[in-house]
C-alpha positions as CSV (number, residue, x, y, z in Angstrom):
1,X,-73.8,15.5,55.5
2,X,-70.5,14.3,55.7
3,X,-70.0,15.3,59.4
4,X,-73.4,13.7,60.3
5,X,-72.2,10.5,58.4
6,X,-68.8,10.6,60.3
7,X,-70.4,11.3,63.5
8,X,-72.7,8.6,63.4
9,X,-70.3,6.2,62.3
10,X,-68.0,7.0,65.3
11,X,-71.0,6.7,67.3
12,X,-71.4,2.9,66.3
13,X,-67.8,2.4,66.7
14,X,-68.1,3.2,70.1
15,X,-71.4,1.2,71.0
16,X,-69.3,-1.8,69.2
17,X,-66.4,-1.4,71.3
18,X,-68.8,-1.2,74.4
19,X,-70.6,-4.4,73.3
20,X,-67.2,-5.9,72.7
21,X,-65.6,-5.0,76.0
22,X,-68.7,-6.2,78.1
23,X,-69.0,-9.4,76.2
24,X,-65.3,-10.3,76.2
25,X,-64.4,-8.9,79.6
26,X,-67.5,-8.3,82.0
27,X,-70.1,-10.6,80.5
28,X,-71.1,-12.2,84.1
29,X,-71.4,-8.3,85.6
30,X,-72.9,-6.6,82.7
31,X,-74.7,-9.1,80.8
32,X,-77.5,-9.9,83.1
33,X,-78.4,-6.1,83.1
34,X,-78.4,-5.9,79.4
35,X,-80.2,-8.9,78.9
36,X,-82.5,-8.7,81.9
37,X,-85.0,-11.2,80.4
38,X,-82.4,-14.0,80.7
39,X,-82.1,-16.1,83.7
40,X,-79.0,-15.2,85.6
41,X,-77.6,-18.5,86.2
42,X,-77.1,-18.4,82.4
43,X,-74.1,-15.8,82.3
44,X,-71.5,-18.1,84.2
45,X,-72.2,-20.8,81.7
46,X,-71.9,-18.8,78.6
47,X,-68.8,-16.5,79.2
48,X,-66.9,-18.3,76.1
49,X,-69.8,-18.1,74.0
50,X,-69.9,-14.2,74.8
51,X,-66.3,-13.7,74.4
52,X,-66.5,-15.2,70.7
53,X,-69.5,-13.0,70.1
54,X,-67.4,-9.9,71.3
55,X,-64.5,-10.7,69.1
56,X,-67.1,-10.0,66.0
57,X,-68.3,-6.9,67.4
58,X,-64.6,-5.9,67.6
59,X,-64.3,-6.9,64.1
60,X,-67.3,-4.5,62.9
61,X,-65.7,-1.4,65.1
62,X,-62.5,-2.1,63.3
63,X,-64.0,-2.1,59.8
64,X,-65.6,1.2,60.7
65,X,-62.8,2.7,62.0
66,X,-60.9,1.7,59.1
67,X,-63.5,3.5,56.8
68,X,-62.7,6.7,58.6
69,X,-58.9,6.8,57.7
70,X,-59.4,5.9,53.8
71,X,-58.6,8.9,51.8
72,X,-60.0,7.9,48.7
73,X,-63.7,8.8,48.9
74,X,-65.1,5.8,46.4
75,X,-63.3,3.3,48.9
76,X,-63.7,5.0,52.0
77,X,-67.6,5.0,50.8
78,X,-67.6,1.3,49.9
79,X,-65.9,0.2,53.0
80,X,-68.2,2.2,55.3
81,X,-71.3,0.7,53.7
82,X,-70.0,-2.7,54.0
83,X,-69.3,-2.4,57.6
84,X,-72.7,-0.6,58.3
85,X,-74.4,-3.1,56.4
86,X,-72.8,-6.1,58.4
87,X,-73.7,-3.9,61.8
88,X,-77.5,-3.8,60.4
89,X,-77.5,-7.4,59.5
90,X,-76.4,-8.1,63.2
91,X,-79.3,-6.1,64.5
92,X,-81.7,-7.9,62.3
93,X,-80.4,-11.1,63.5
94,X,-80.4,-10.1,67.4
95,X,-84.1,-8.5,66.9
96,X,-85.0,-11.9,65.4
97,X,-83.1,-14.4,67.6
98,X,-82.8,-12.9,71.2
99,X,-85.7,-10.2,71.5
100,X,-86.9,-7.4,69.2
101,X,-85.7,-4.6,71.3
102,X,-81.9,-5.9,71.6
103,X,-81.5,-5.4,67.9
104,X,-82.5,-1.8,67.3
105,X,-79.4,-0.2,69.0
106,X,-77.7,-1.6,66.3
107,X,-80.1,-1.8,63.7
108,X,-81.2,1.7,64.0
109,X,-77.8,3.9,64.2
110,X,-76.8,1.7,61.3
111,X,-79.4,2.4,58.8
112,X,-79.3,6.2,59.8
113,X,-75.4,6.2,59.0
114,X,-76.1,4.5,55.6
115,X,-78.7,6.9,54.5
116,X,-76.4,9.8,55.5
117,X,-73.3,8.2,54.2
118,X,-75.1,7.6,50.8
119,X,-76.5,11.2,50.7
120,X,-73.0,12.7,51.6
121,X,-71.4,10.3,49.0
122,X,-73.8,11.5,46.1
123,X,-73.3,15.0,47.3
124,X,-69.7,14.7,46.8
125,X,-70.0,12.9,43.5
126,X,-72.3,15.7,42.0
127,X,-70.0,18.4,43.2
128,X,-67.1,16.7,41.2
129,X,-69.1,16.4,37.9
130,X,-70.1,20.0,37.9
């Protein structure tokens, strides 16, 4: 379960690095493909706004990367769950404010990762109590 947890976290990190890249550096090129329901004239007008959002996505990736390098298991669990919850909240916010389907790429993997991370943590806790 630990391998699944870490694999899902790595997937979410890569997703958020991609999101951060296109929001910060390629908003006018990639944004219209990702958000096809928006008028393409909107993208050049919102470059600064998108770059700001990209920085937040970069913070989410950084927090999850940090969680992968923490050696104390209880703190690794806490930090990972904190940042996974942030990702899930971002997915919920996107689903509500933008379009339901736009929140799913963040929400679904983060919820799966929270489940796998919780099961891995509980399994390790049970082993140490035995």
